C-alpha positions in Angstrom: 1.4 0.5 6.1 -1.7 1.0 4.6 -2.8 3.5 1.6 -6.2 3.7 -0.6 -5.1 3.9 -4.4 -7.5 3.7 -7.6 -8.0 1.0 -9.8 -6.8 3.9 -12.7 -3.5 5.1 -10.3 0.2 3.8 -12.3 1.8 1.1 -9.2 4.3 4.2 -9.6 2.2 5.3 -6.8 2.8 2.4 -4.8 6.9 3.0 -5.2 6.7 6.5 -4.5 4.5 5.7 -1.2 7.0 3.4 0.2 10.0 5.1 -0.7 8.4 7.7 1.6 7.5 6.3 3.4 10.9 3.9 4.4 12.4 6.7 3.6 11.4 9.2 7.4 11.9 5.0 9.5 15.3 4.5 10.7 17.4 2.2 12.2 16.6 -1.6 10.3 13.2 -0.8 8.9 15.3 1.5 6.5 15.4 0.3 2.8 17.0 1.7 0.1 15.0 3.2 -2.8 14.8 0.8 -5.6 16.2 -2.2 -3.9 13.5 -4.0 -3.6 10.2 -5.3 -5.7 6.3 -5.6 -4.6 4.7 -9.0 -4.3 1.1 -10.2 -3.9 0.4 -13.7 -1.7 -2.4 -15.0 -3.8 -1.5 -15.5 -7.0 1.6 -14.6 -6.5 3.5 -12.1 -8.7 6.5 -9.7 -8.3 6.8 -6.0 -9.6 9.7 -4.7 -10.3 9.5 -1.0 -10.1 11.5 -1.3 -13.6 9.2 -3.1 -15.6 5.7 -2.6 -13.9 5.5 0.9 -12.7 3.8 2.4 -15.5 1.1 -0.2 -15.6 -2.5 1.1 -14.1 -3.7 -1.2 -11.3 -6.5 -2.7 -13.4 -3.8 -3.4 -16.3 -1.8 -5.8 -13.9 -4.9 -7.2 -13.4 -4.8 -5.5 -9.3 -8.9 -5.4 -9.9 -10.0 -6.8 -6.4 -11.6 -4.7 -4.0 -8.1 -5.3 -1.7 -4.9 -6.1 -2.7 -2.2 -6.4 -0.4 2.0 -6.3 -0.9 4.4 -7.8 0.7 7.6 -5.9 0.4 10.9 -7.9 -0.9 14.7 -6.4 -0.8 16.5 -8.0 -3.7 
């Protein structure tokens, strides 16, 4: 999935995007809300909805031109 966000957006926007996108999926692609975290590859950082969602991308140190998140099921 691909989506653009501003540096001033809260990370909660990414969690909301995943929740809505995956809720529309069927079968094995379905993900339960709150049962996952988002991780970056290098440097490895893990963001949990409960603790990091209110930070902006900039506050979380995600200031690169492109960032990729990996969905990790808890």
